[in-house]
C-alpha positions in Angstrom: 19.9 2.2 5.9 17.7 2.4 9.0 16.9 -0.5 11.4 13.5 -1.5 10.0 14.7 -1.3 6.4 17.8 -3.4 7.4 15.5 -6.1 8.8 13.4 -6.1 5.6 16.7 -7.0 3.8 17.4 -9.7 6.5 13.9 -11.2 5.8 14.5 -11.1 2.1 17.9 -12.8 2.5 16.3 -15.5 4.8 13.6 -16.2 2.2 16.2 -16.4 -0.5 18.1 -19.0 1.5 14.9 -21.0 2.1 14.1 -20.9 -1.6 17.7 -21.9 -2.5 17.4 -25.1 -0.5 13.8 -25.8 -1.8 12.2 -25.2 1.6 10.0 -22.6 -0.1 8.9 -22.3 -3.7 10.5 -19.6 -5.8 8.6 -16.6 -7.2 6.4 -15.8 -4.2 5.1 -12.3 -4.1 6.7 -10.5 -1.2 5.1 -7.1 -1.7 2.7 -7.4 1.3 5.3 -8.3 3.8 5.6 -5.8 6.6 8.3 -5.2 9.2 7.3 -3.1 12.2 7.3 -2.9 15.9 4.9 -5.4 17.6 1.7 -3.9 18.9 2.8 -5.0 22.4 6.3 -4.0 23.2 6.5 -7.0 25.6 6.6 -9.3 22.6 9.9 -7.9 21.3 11.3 -5.2 19.1 10.5 -6.2 15.5 7.6 -8.1 14.1 6.9 -9.4 10.6 3.8 -11.0 8.9 6.0 -12.7 6.3 4.8 -16.3 7.2 1.2 -15.2 7.1 1.6 -13.5 3.7 3.5 -16.4 2.0 1.8 -19.5 3.5 -1.2 -19.7 1.2 0.7 -19.1 -2.1 3.4 -21.5 -0.9 0.7 -24.1 -0.1 2.0 -24.4 3.5 0.8 -23.9 7.0 1.7 -20.4 8.3 3.3 -21.8 11.5 5.5 -24.1 9.3 6.7 -21.1 7.3 7.2 -19.1 10.5 9.3 -21.9 12.0 11.6 -21.9 9.0 12.0 -18.2 9.1 12.6 -18.1 12.8 15.5 -20.5 12.4 17.1 -18.2 9.8 16.5 -14.9 11.6 17.4 -16.3 15.0 20.9 -16.9 13.8 21.5 -13.2 13.1 24.1 -11.7 15.5 21.8 -8.7 16.4 18.8 -11.0 17.3 18.7 -12.2 20.8 15.4 -14.0 20.6 13.1 -15.1 17.7 9.7 -16.6 18.3 6.4 -17.4 16.7 3.1 -15.9 18.0 -0.5 -16.7 17.2 -1.1 -18.2 13.8 2.3 -17.3 12.4 3.5 -13.8 13.3 7.2 -13.6 14.0 8.6 -11.5 16.8 12.3 -10.6 17.2 14.1 -9.2 20.2 17.3 -7.3 19.4 20.6 -6.7 21.1 21.0 -3.3 22.7 23.8 -2.6 20.3 21.2 -2.5 17.5 19.6 0.6 19.1 23.0 2.2 19.9 23.8 1.8 16.2 20.5 3.3 15.2 21.2 6.4 17.4 24.5 6.7 15.5 22.6 6.4 12.3 20.3 9.3 13.3 23.4 11.5 13.9 25.2 10.3 10.7 22.2 11.0 8.4 21.2 14.2 10.1 18.5 16.0 8.1 18.3 13.0 5.8 17.3 10.6 8.6 13.9 9.2 7.5 14.5 10.2 3.9 13.8 7.2 1.6 13.7 6.0 -2.0 10.3 4.4 -1.6 8.9 6.7 -4.3 11.4 5.4 -6.8 11.5 8.8 -8.5 7.9 8.5 -9.7 6.5 11.9 -10.9 3.7 13.0 -8.7 1.6 16.1 -9.5 0.0 17.5 -6.3 -2.6 20.1 -7.1 -3.8 22.1 -4.1 -5.5 25.3 -3.1 -6.6 26.3 -6.7 -8.9 28.9 -5.2 -10.9 31.1 -7.7 -8.8 34.3 -8.4 -11.6 36.5 -7.1 -10.1 37.7 -3.8 -7.7 36.9 -1.0 -7.3 33.5 0.5 -9.8 32.7 3.3 -10.1 30.2 6.1 -11.8 27.8 3.8 -8.7 27.5 1.7 -6.2 27.4 4.6 -6.5 23.8 5.7 -6.3 22.4 2.1 -3.3 24.6 1.5 -1.4 23.2 4.5 -2.4 19.6 3.8 -1.4 19.8 0.2 1.9 21.5 0.9 2.8 19.1 3.7 1.8 16.1 1.5 4.0 17.4 -1.3 7.0 17.7 1.1 6.4 14.3 2.5 6.2 12.6 -0.9 9.4 14.4 -2.0 11.2 13.2 1.2 10.0 9.7 0.4 11.6 9.6 -3.0 9.0 11.0 -5.4 9.6 13.7 -8.0 6.9 16.2 -7.0 5.3 19.1 -8.9 3.3 21.5 -6.8 0.5 22.9 -9.0 -2.1 25.6 -8.7 -5.0 25.6 -11.2 -6.2 29.1 -11.9 -9.9 29.1 -12.6 -9.8 32.2 -14.8 -12.2 31.3 -17.5 -15.6 31.0 -15.8 -18.4 33.4 -15.1 -16.9 34.3 -11.7 -14.1 36.3 -13.3 -16.5 38.3 -15.4 -18.3 39.2 -12.1 -14.9 40.1 -10.7 -14.3 42.4 -13.7 -17.7 44.1 -13.3 -16.9 44.5 -9.5 -13.6 46.2 -10.4 -15.4 48.4 -13.0 -17.8 49.7 -10.2 -14.8 50.5 -8.0 -13.1 52.1 -11.0 -16.0 54.5 -11.4 -15.8 55.2 -7.7 -12.1 55.9 -7.9 -12.9 58.6 -10.5 -15.2 60.3 -8.1 -18.6 58.8 -8.9 -20.9 58.0 -6.0 -21.7 54.3 -6.7 -23.6 53.7 -3.5 -23.8 50.2 -1.9 -22.2 47.4 -3.9 -25.0 45.7 -5.7 -25.8 42.1 -4.7 -24.0 39.7 -7.0 -20.8 41.7 -7.2 -17.8 41.2 -4.9 -17.9 43.8 -2.1 -14.4 43.5 -0.7 -12.2 46.6 -0.2 -9.3 44.5 -1.7 -10.6 45.6 -5.2 -10.1 49.3 -4.5 -6.3 49.3 -5.3 -6.9 47.5 -8.6 -9.6 50.0 -9.6 -7.4 52.9 -8.6 -4.5 51.6 -10.8 -6.9 51.3 -13.8 -8.3 54.8 -13.1 -4.7 56.3 -13.0 -3.7 54.5 -16.2 -6.9 55.0 -18.3 -8.7 58.0 -16.8 -12.4 58.0 -17.5 -12.0 56.2 -20.9 -14.2 53.3 -19.7 -16.8 55.0 -17.6 -19.5 55.1 -20.1 -18.1 52.6 -22.5 -20.0 49.4 -23.4 -19.0 46.3 -21.4 -17.4 44.7 -24.5 -14.8 47.5 -24.5 -13.5 46.9 -21.1 -14.5 43.5 -19.8 -11.4 41.6 -21.1 -9.0 44.2 -19.9 -10.5 44.6 -16.5 -10.7 40.8 -16.1 -7.0 40.3 -17.0 -5.9 43.1 -14.6 -8.1 41.9 -11.8 -7.1 38.3 -12.1 -3.4 39.3 -12.2 -3.8 41.4 -9.1 -5.8 38.7 -7.3 -3.1 36.1 -8.1 -0.4 38.4 -6.7 -2.5 38.7 -3.5 -3.0 35.0 -3.4 0.7 34.3 -3.8 1.4 36.7 -1.0 -1.2 35.1 1.3 0.3 31.7 0.6 3.8 33.0 1.2 2.7 33.9 4.7 2.1 30.2 5.2 5.4 29.3 3.6 3.7 27.9 0.6 5.2 28.3 -2.9 3.9 26.4 -6.0 6.1 25.2 -8.9 3.4 25.7 -11.5 0.4 27.9 -12.0 -1.9 26.6 -14.8 -4.5 28.9 -16.4 -7.9 27.5 -17.3 -8.2 30.4 -19.9 -4.9 29.4 -21.5 -6.0 25.7 -21.5 -9.2 26.6 -23.4 -7.4 29.0 -25.8 -5.0 26.2 -26.6 -7.9 23.9 -27.6 -7.2 21.3 -24.9 -10.8 20.6 -24.0 -11.6 20.0 -27.7 -8.5 17.7 -28.0 -9.7 15.7 -24.9 -13.3 15.5 -26.4 -11.9 14.2 -29.7 -9.7 11.6 -28.0 -12.7 10.4 -26.0 -14.9 10.3 -29.1 -12.3 8.3 -30.9 -12.4 5.8 -28.0 -16.3 5.7 -27.9 -16.3 7.4 -24.5 -18.2 10.5 -25.6 -21.5 10.5 -27.5 -24.2 12.9 -28.3 -27.3 12.2 -26.2 -30.0 13.7 -24.1 -29.9 13.8 -20.3 -32.6 12.1 -18.4 -35.3 14.4 -17.0 -34.7 15.6 -13.4 -36.3 13.3 -10.9 -39.4 14.4 -9.1 -41.5 17.3 -10.3 -40.6 18.4 -13.8 -39.3 22.0 -14.0 -41.4 24.1 -16.4 -38.4 25.4 -18.3 -36.8 22.0 -18.7 -36.3 20.9 -22.4 -34.5 17.9 -23.6 -31.3 19.1 -25.3 -28.8 17.0 -27.1 -25.3 17.4 -25.5 -22.0 15.7 -25.7 -22.0 13.2 -22.8 -19.0 11.4 -21.3 -19.7 7.7 -20.6 -18.9 8.0 -16.9 -21.3 5.1 -16.0 -18.7 2.7 -17.5 -16.5 3.8 -14.6 -18.9 3.5 -11.8 -20.7 6.8 -12.0 -24.5 6.9 -11.6 -25.1 8.7 -14.9 -23.2 10.0 -17.9 -22.0 13.6 -17.7 -22.2 16.5 -20.1 -18.9 18.1 -21.1 -20.6 21.1 -22.8 -23.6 23.3 -22.1 -26.4 23.9 -24.5 -24.8 27.2 -25.6 -21.7 25.3 -26.7 -19.4 26.5 -23.8 -17.6 23.9 -21.7 -19.1 22.7 -18.5 -16.8 22.8 -15.4 -16.5 19.1 -15.7 -15.5 19.4 -19.4 -12.8 21.9 -18.7 -11.6 20.0 -15.6 -11.4 16.8 -17.7 -9.1 18.5 -20.2 -7.0 19.9 -17.4 -6.4 16.5 -15.9 -5.6 15.1 -19.3 -2.9 17.8 -19.6 -1.5 17.0 -16.1 -1.3 13.3 -16.8 1.0 13.9 -19.8 3.9 14.8 -17.5 3.1 12.8 -14.3 2.9 9.2 -13.3 0.5 10.0 -10.4 -2.0 12.8 -9.8 -3.3 14.0 -6.4 -5.9 16.6 -6.0 -6.6 18.3 -2.7 -10.3 19.5 -2.6 -12.7 20.9 -0.2 -15.3 18.5 1.1 -18.0 20.5 -0.7 -16.7 19.0 -3.9 -17.3 15.4 -2.8 -20.1 14.9 -5.3 -17.7 15.3 -8.3 -15.0 12.9 -7.2 -16.5 9.9 -8.8 -16.9 11.5 -12.3 -13.4 13.1 -12.4 -11.9 9.8 -11.3 -13.9 8.1 -14.1 -12.6 10.7 -16.6 -8.9 10.3 -15.6 -9.3 6.5 -15.7 -10.7 6.8 -19.2 -8.2 9.3 -20.5 -5.2 7.4 -19.2 -6.4 3.9 -19.8 -6.3 3.3 -16.1 -2.5 3.6 -16.2 -2.1 6.7 -14.1 -2.9 6.5 -10.4 -5.2 9.3 -9.3 -6.3 10.2 -5.8 -8.6 13.0 -4.5 -8.1 14.0 -0.8 -11.1 15.8 0.6 -10.5 18.4 3.3 -13.2 19.3 5.8 -14.0 22.9 6.8 -12.5 24.6 9.9 -14.6 26.3 12.5 -13.0 29.3 14.1 -13.3 29.6 17.9 -11.8 31.6 20.7 -12.0 30.0 24.2 -14.6 27.6 22.8 -16.9 30.4 21.4 -17.3 31.3 17.7 -14.7 33.9 16.8 -15.3 36.8 14.5 -12.4 38.7 13.0 -11.9 41.6 10.7 -13.4 41.0 7.3 -11.5 43.2 4.8 -12.6 40.7 2.2 -16.2 41.8 2.6 -17.8 38.6 3.8 -15.2 36.1 5.0 -12.2 35.8 7.3 -8.9 35.9 5.4 -6.0 33.5 5.6 -3.7 36.5 6.2 -5.9 37.5 9.2 -5.4 34.1 10.8 -1.7 33.9 10.2 -1.2 37.5 11.5 -3.2 36.6 14.6 -1.3 33.4 15.7 1.6 32.9 13.4 2.5 30.5 10.6 3.7 27.6 12.7 0.6 27.5 14.9 -1.6 27.5 11.8 0.4 24.8 9.9 0.9 22.4 12.8 -2.7 22.7 14.1 -4.1 22.1 10.6 -2.2 18.8 10.6 -3.4 17.5 14.0 -6.4 15.7 12.6 -7.1 13.7 9.5 -7.9 15.9 6.6 -11.4 14.5 6.1 -12.3 15.1 9.8 -14.0 18.3 10.8 -11.8 20.7 12.9 -12.2 23.4 15.4 -9.4 26.1 15.3 -9.4 27.8 18.7 -7.3 30.9 18.6 -6.7 30.8 22.4 -5.7 27.1 22.4 -3.2 27.3 19.5 -1.0 29.9 21.3 -1.4 28.4 24.7 1.8 27.4 26.4 0.7 24.0 27.7 1.0 20.4 26.9 -2.6 20.5 25.5 -1.3 22.6 22.6 0.5 20.2 20.2 2.6 22.8 18.4 3.9 24.4 21.7 4.6 21.0 23.2 6.7 19.8 20.2 8.5 23.2 19.7 9.2 23.4 23.5 10.8 19.9 23.4 13.2 21.1 20.7 13.9 24.4 22.5 14.7 22.4 25.7 17.1 20.3 23.8 18.8 23.4 22.3 19.1 24.8 25.9 21.2 21.9 27.1 24.3 23.1 25.3 23.9 26.5 26.8 23.4 24.9 30.3 26.5 22.8 29.7 28.6 25.9 29.3 27.0 27.6 32.3 27.8 24.5 34.4 31.5 24.7 33.3 31.6 21.1 32.2 34.4 20.3 29.8 33.3 18.5 26.5 33.7 14.7 26.6 33.1 11.9 24.1 29.7 10.1 24.4 29.7 6.4 25.3 26.5 4.9 24.0 27.1 1.8 26.2 26.1 3.9 29.2 22.5 4.5 27.9 20.2 2.6 30.2 17.0 0.6 29.2 14.8 3.7 29.6 17.0 5.7 27.3 17.3 3.0 24.8 13.5 3.0 24.8 13.7 6.6 23.5 15.9 5.4 20.7 13.4 2.7 19.8 10.8 5.5 19.3 13.2 7.5 17.2 13.8 4.5 15.0 10.2 4.5 14.0 10.5 7.8 12.1 11.5 6.4 8.7 8.6 3.9 8.9 6.2 6.8 9.8 7.5 8.8 6.8 7.0 5.9 4.4 3.6 4.9 5.8 2.4 8.5 5.8 3.5 9.0 2.2 1.9 5.7 1.1 -1.4 6.6 2.7 -1.2 10.3 1.6 -1.7 11.3 5.2 0.7 14.0 6.5 -1.1 14.2 9.8 0.6 11.0 10.8 3.9 13.0 11.2 2.2 15.4 13.6 0.9 12.5 15.7 4.3 10.9 15.8 6.0 14.1 16.8 3.5 14.5 19.6 4.7 11.0 20.9 8.3 12.0 20.6 7.8 15.3 22.4 5.8 13.6 25.2 8.6 10.9 25.6 11.3 13.6 25.8 9.4 15.7 28.3 8.8 12.7 30.5 12.6 11.9 30.4 13.4 15.5 31.2 10.8 15.7 34.1 12.2 12.4 35.5 15.2 14.4 36.6 13.0 16.5 39.0 12.4 13.4 41.2 15.6 11.5 40.4 18.7 13.8 40.0 20.7 10.8 38.7 18.6 10.8 35.5 19.3 14.4 34.6 21.0 15.1 31.3 23.7 17.4 32.8 25.6 15.5 35.5 28.3 17.9 36.8 30.3 15.1 38.3 30.3 12.8 35.2 31.2 14.5 31.9 31.0 11.3 29.9 27.5 10.5 31.1 26.5 14.1 30.4 27.9 13.8 26.9 26.1 10.5 26.3 22.8 11.9 27.4 23.3 15.0 25.4 24.1 12.7 22.4 20.7 11.1 22.9 18.9 14.5 23.3 20.5 15.7 20.1 19.3 12.6 18.3 15.8 13.4 19.6 16.1 17.0 18.4 17.3 15.9 15.0 14.2 13.7 14.5 11.9 16.5 15.7 13.6 18.9 13.3 13.2 16.5 10.4 9.5 16.0 11.2 8.8 19.7 11.6 10.5 20.4 8.3 8.1 18.1 6.6 5.2 20.0 8.1 6.7 23.4 7.2 7.1 24.4 10.9 10.2 25.9 12.4 12.2 24.0 15.1 12.7 26.8 17.6 16.0 27.1 19.5 14.2 29.0 22.4 10.7 29.9 23.4 9.9 33.5 24.1 
């Protein structure tokens, strides 16, 4: 149990005591009570809004509730001062031993410090990347891949049962185009001069190995054959090869999904039809005609009766077709069935989408609300595009894909850790510039370097200890001064950060926090340049050296735990 969770229990116990003696009514909802550091550290160490939350339902003045709670909390042995601020906020100041105990808790929990049971084992399906299987991953997929993977790790660490899923869009027209593109390269592999790749086909060289494999296996059997003879085979072979490439690209980023779901298999199993029937049975799909497009009427527009989902019942601006006029499923119709399938084995669904899909969020949320009776929580996180720069100027890289920069190119250029950490240094829905020069710069302006350098400095202390010839000694936490206990107070916030980031579905909060921890550590380290008595290694005082090393190791542990959630390595030394 960490410090802030312990004080949550203290507040619960205080409220129970007040209820037991009829000072407060029973049955008050405590869900909105928070326990956190005060905004101004001068006000104390722990603050709670309990009195503000409970006053109205208790029919009391917030200050009156706060006074009751202060009397209870002020009696705790680890509280040195309890006071009421403003309309009813409660501030607590803690004894130094509370922070010494928290540092011991960091060491005792190790890699589990910050891990929580907040999720209660709820099953959460996080679907991310889900790029069309028509080529290698590109920069447009990179940020969503990192955000989704970090969010999945964060939710797991916070006590959720997480499934990482990739939806393979292998049933649409784009995979037929892929098959035709491979057929062109297949003819080329057999010696035919096919000329320039026609517009509308995929031009990337990554299709050449697929075509060569087919040429080796089938010879010229499909050169002059009708499309119906080879389209299915070429489509299956191409999709399989593209998914192998995509998995390899994702592996470069340290990303591995638990489940790959095929849209083609979904349709073959009749899942869209099942979803349509369920919706019809609940009067949520009807046969109707879409309204004519606004503005000038297209010459080829004809009113056609289509099966329409009643998305306006759920806040959408119009009902949406789930089938096209030719009877095939719309993208929305297939997507609706896919979410219906996911909801069968999850309590919550999270989709990570590119910002270009913002227009479809409302309708898919409406569909999930309809299909689950509103019982399954569903969230869509939109991820903005990334602009590639070098020294502030637009940066062009090799384009083996034909018309875009690949994810593999980016990772090969700067490394996995730089890519992952940088992608998490801003909120997912904020636009980002990725400057290749900045993300490898060895300076405090480069967040990933600054955090990894802090960990490497900590790792170097043990090596320096041996070089200084200092015999090992037992740490004595009582020798930590106020400045050093301030560092422990920052470490103690990590479990709160984890829970808050998981609740908000915002993994970037971990990156922000690690930046604070690294800055605090570097400031402590640099203090020794001006004040030799503050250095970690004190050759004339083995006990103080051991104590400060104990603190440094605690800082290193929290940095490791945070970097692990981000999928970034905690380096022992910097090259």
